[in-house]
C-alpha positions, 0 to 999 in steps of 0.5 A: 216759469212755475214749478211744481217742485224745488229739490234742494241738496248738496252736490257733494252728498247727492250729486247722483241721486238728485238727477234720479229723483228729479227724473223719476218725478218727472216720469211717474204718471206722465201721460204720453202726450206731455213732455213730463208729469211734473215740472221740477227744478234742480239747479244744474237743469234749472239755471241758466248763466246768471251773474246774481245767482241767490236772485235767480234761486229766490224766483224759482223758489216763490214760483214753486209749489213744494220744497223737497229737501234731500238731507244728509250731513253734507246738506245740513252743513251747506249754507245754501241748503239752509238759506233756501229753507229759511226763505221757504219758511219765511215766505212759503208753506211749512206744511209743503216740505217733503224731506227725504233722508239720503244719509245720516240720521233724522230723529224726532223728539215727541217730548220736545215737539222738535227734532233731537239736534244732537242725534240728527245728523241730516238736520239743517239748522233752519229747520229747527223748531220749524214743525209742531208735529213730526213731518213724515219723510222719505228714507233713501239712505239705502241707496248709498249701498247700491252699485249703480242708481237706475230709475227702474229700480222698483224699490227707488220707484216706490219710494220716490211715488210717495214723494210725488203723490202729495205733489199731485194732490193724490193718494200714493196707491192712486198715482201708482195706478195712474202711472200704469194706466198711462204706461198701457194708454201709451202702449195702446196708442203705439199699437194703434199707430202700427195697426194704422200703417197696415190697414190704412183706410180701414185702420182710419176707421178703427182709429177714429173709433178707438180715439173717441173711445179713449178720449171717453175713457180719458175724460172718465179717468180724468173725471175721476182723478179730479174727483178723488184729488178734490176730496183728498186735498179738502180733507188735507186743507181742513187744519191748514185752510178752512175756507179752502177746504169747504169750498173744494169739499162743496165742488166735489159734491157737485162733481159726485154726490158720494158717501166720499164727498159727503164725508169731506164736506161734513169733515170739513165743517166739524173740523171746528164745529164751532166755526160759523163763518167768515165775512169777506167783501173780496177786497184787497185791503190789508186787514183790520186794526180794530173792531167794534159791535154797534146797534144790539150787535147787529153791525160790525165795523172794522177799522183798517191800516189803510185809513179805511173803515168797513161794515159786516152785517153780523145778522145775515153774515154779509158785507155791507157796501165798499170800504169807506175812506174817513174825511180826515185820514192821512193820505196813502203811505202816511204814518199812523194811518190806522183807523179805531174805533171805540164804543159805549158799554150798551153799544149804542154809541161809537166814536171812530178815529184815523190820525189824530182826529175823532169822529162820532159815527152813526150806526143807521147811516154808517156815516161819521158826522161833524167836522171831528175832534183833533186830539193833537196826536193819535190815540193809543187807546180811546174810551167812550162814555155811556152816553156817547157824548164824552171821550177819554184818550191816552195819545201817543204823544203821552197826553191824557185828554177828556172832554166832548165828542163834538168840538162844538160842546166844548173844549178838551181837558188835558189831565195828565202828561206821561212819557208813554203812550197811555191806556184809557177807559171808563168803568160800566157805571161811568163814575170812574175811569182808569189810565195808565203811566210808565209805573201805575195804573190811575183811577179818576173819579169822573164827577170831578176828574181828580185822582181817587186811587193809584194802583202800583204797576209792573216794572217799565221794562218787561223780559222777553227771553234774553231781551228786554222789551221796552214798552210802548203801547198799552190797553186797559179795560174794565169788566162788564161787571166793573169787578176786574181790570184787564191790562195788556202791554208788551210781553204780558198780560194780567188781570187785577181786581178793580177795587183793590188794584190787586193782581190776580194773575198774569200771563206772557204775551207773544206781542211786541205791543198791547195785546188786544182782548175782550171780557164776555159779557158775564165777566168770567171769561177773557178772550186774548189775541195769541200767536198766529191768529189764534184767540185764547180763552181764560178764567178771568179769576184764575188765568186758567186757560180753557180747553178751547182756543180759536184759531183764524188759520191766518197769519198776523194779530187779531181783534176779539169781540163778544156779542152781548148775549155771550152767544158768539166770539167775532175776530177781525185779523190783520189779514183781508177777511172782514170778520170771522165768527164762532159760536160760544153757545153751542149752536153752530151751523150743523148743530144745535145744543140743548143745554143741560150739563150731565145729560145724554140722549135716551130716545125720541118719541115715535114722532120725532117731536120729543127727545127723552134725556137722561142723566149721563154716566149713570143708570137710566133708573134716575130722574129724566127730562123731556125736551121739544126737539125744535125748540129745545124747550123743557116739556117736563120731568119724569120723577126719580126712581123710573126707567122711562120709554117715550110712547107719544109726545105727551105720555111717557111709559115708565118703570116706577121701581119704588111701587114695583108698578108699571104706569104712564106719565102725562108730561103736561101735569106731571100725573101718573095716568095709568092703567098701572100694573105690578111687576116683580122687579127681582126677576125683570132683565129688560123691557121694551114698548112699541109705539102702540104702548104694548110693553115686553117685559124679559125676565131672567128665568127666560119668560116674557110677559106682554102687557097691552095699552089697557093693562092686560096681560097676555099669558102668563107667560106670553112667550117662553125662551130657552135662555135668560133675555138680556136685550129687546127690541121692537120693530117700528111697525110693531109686527116683530120683536127680537130678543138677545140671550147671554150668548149673543143668539138673537130670536125674531118673534112674531108679535101676533102670535108669539111664534119665534120665526128665526134664530140668528147666532152671533148677533148681539144688541139687535136694532131694527132699521126705520122700516123693519126690513133689517135687523142689525147687530155686533158680531164676535168677529169685530164686524157689524151685521145687516140681517133679513129678520124673516130668514135670518140671512145677512144682507149685503156687506158687514162693516168692519168695527174696532173694540171701542164701537159698541152702540148703533142706531139708525139716523135716518132710512139711508144713514146708520151710526156707529158708536163707542164711549167717546165718539160716533160715525154716521155711514151710508145704508147703501154703500156701507161706506162712512159719510162722516168722520168721528165726532164727539158722543159720550155714550150711545147716540139716538137717531130722530125718526123720520128726519136727518138729525142725530142726537150725542151727549156733550159736556155741555148738554145734548148736541142735535147733528143736522145730517142733511147733506144739502144743509151741509152744502149751504152751511159750508158756503156760509162758513166760507163766506165767498165763492173760490176765486178765478185763480184758485179755480185754475189751480184745482180745476185747470181743465174746467171753466170757472163757475161759482161753487156757491149759488145765490 
């Protein structure tokens, strides 16, 4: 029998409370037609007579979805409770532990990132160090003072609902609503039965109608509950199971295409925007031992733990065929069945190994050739020369050998015999090679295979806390520029200068064997396998960790590789996924990077094809650049001391402050093309340019000057306002202009005659939507307003904003964006609900006219975000690399027939 929850508690402390909690969990939101809402195990109600009690408890633990801990000093001291927790932490997800404090204290130390053991009297020893963030708990210690515990106690029902909500996979308020709905539904059924007994035939008809109606309502309620549950579960899984979160978000949008489902989809993608997806072949092989890239990085090769080899098309993101068993691999169950691989530096040649044999691998046919070379012992590390003809290996038996890959080309040569498995690597130019002994790194001249240098090594035994770890494996590798050597062994990873052998830095390693690592093509970074499926990114010269790490969200070790262009990080893990991919160049599935550190978006051209960028964190009165949006190509630069505004794809309107003139710049030639006219910069507060090239200049005395595209000035002045104007916005059609003064009064002016048609109080930073039908802005009451520009009346609900929000723009006709100094969020215009979570944006983001795209600033340049939900769905399927399995489907959609979430 499968259980929704397992209650672990001390009989001495909670013999009265435990049954009440179990009863309430079973009853809350229970449909009238079911025995119980949840199947909850408690030892006195769930175990039959059994001579082997612990095996019975283990079976129940393994079949339970959640672990409810009734924490008390007695439970903390109970060996049974600690044993149950230890088993759960070893075999199940620690995020599914629900702590409930029934007595004593429960104190979290945020500085230590763990519980305060001295002050936490109710903390079982098994939970020490189990969490990295404070787990939310429910406090039922107040029940100690109750005379009698009653399941009808409203306070107790409310707090048990907080326990039941995550088990049901819905929010607490939804659970309470569902409980009330089920109670009412039960009452309606009772009334229907009574009516049927009184009115017989008539009641039968009424009952049939009522049953049909109730069934429809039940289906609607079920669909609504399923939808909300799937949205919530997708969001909850973003940081613990990325693939499942993506697939559930896709299904949520299939159920209902709403701002909430779109939000779940986008937030799952942006949880790690660098993630490019998984390539999985659906097989149950026990994961990868090694990863190699071939054929100009178009082919990924993974060697498994089971004597098989797999292939992935890295261009299309799909597996190629089924896994192949190498002809000489040891049989299943034999030791050293791992399959290894090695490639030349240009990745045109590769060899693979299984057991003690080595074969050449043909990238085109994806087959091994020849009988294979027998090394006499499995290699600890294998290297192949630039021409693919020679190998260098350090074997488990301690022999260092070199020679032709193919046996027919000559015999192997034993260079040395060491008492530990040896690392082995060729330098990029092939002139030298390195191997290791227990006490040194040996540098070989490959022309004569004589020792040219020896680098003093670390001590043989590496300290690991209170335990001395004996080294039994080692990996060494040159950086692509040949100036550095990476050296990995048990408990430590370090980088050395390849010429002097001087150690630049070292870092502790969590592995009990050599840590897989890979250098970036530019030799500036190294990617090293960390704990629990993570890759750490470090600077080669200093060892400083980069701000970002890369997480497969899978247990076990990972093997990193970086494409030769430095654009993609790939990882094979010891779980069943074939390859996972991350973007290193800023081009992810739903965003593109226009490189250029220190720039931020300023505005699109009206046709949406060009983007103007200005230096970040400074005034716009500086040198700026214009980019082609689709290609990212630099079209031209606006000279220094210019305040630019895009007028068309090829022409920029600019204030050239150095000459106190307004002019236009041709981006192709860089020439000023006129007409040019002078302005009094000491009077100018703000300015605006419309698509036709008409310029409005607002002065500090309340006057507004207007210049036509041919340079004619209308007026003077064209408009006189009561107060100085600090903000100018012109509608996309050019028929209206909005001016905000220093009191946040916005006046809407008709461009045809300069007449003020409405004055809107408390509307700061006005902005027109895409068709000019709405004027938006911020109010002093911390809301974002939508106003009819012709009447000044609010249109629809306002949106509450925080103090950090100060920018707005329209991403598309259906979406608007609100942003602060560090992040931005996109909203649906019709419902005023957020479509996205917050994503990073330093400064004001800019929406692309007529297209679903948003430009935001980042440390490495400008990020262009795709805002098309259909594209998000395709990106989610690409990132997941698979569909929901039938087992997953039955878990999350038990009442629906299985279907593929990602369609071809």
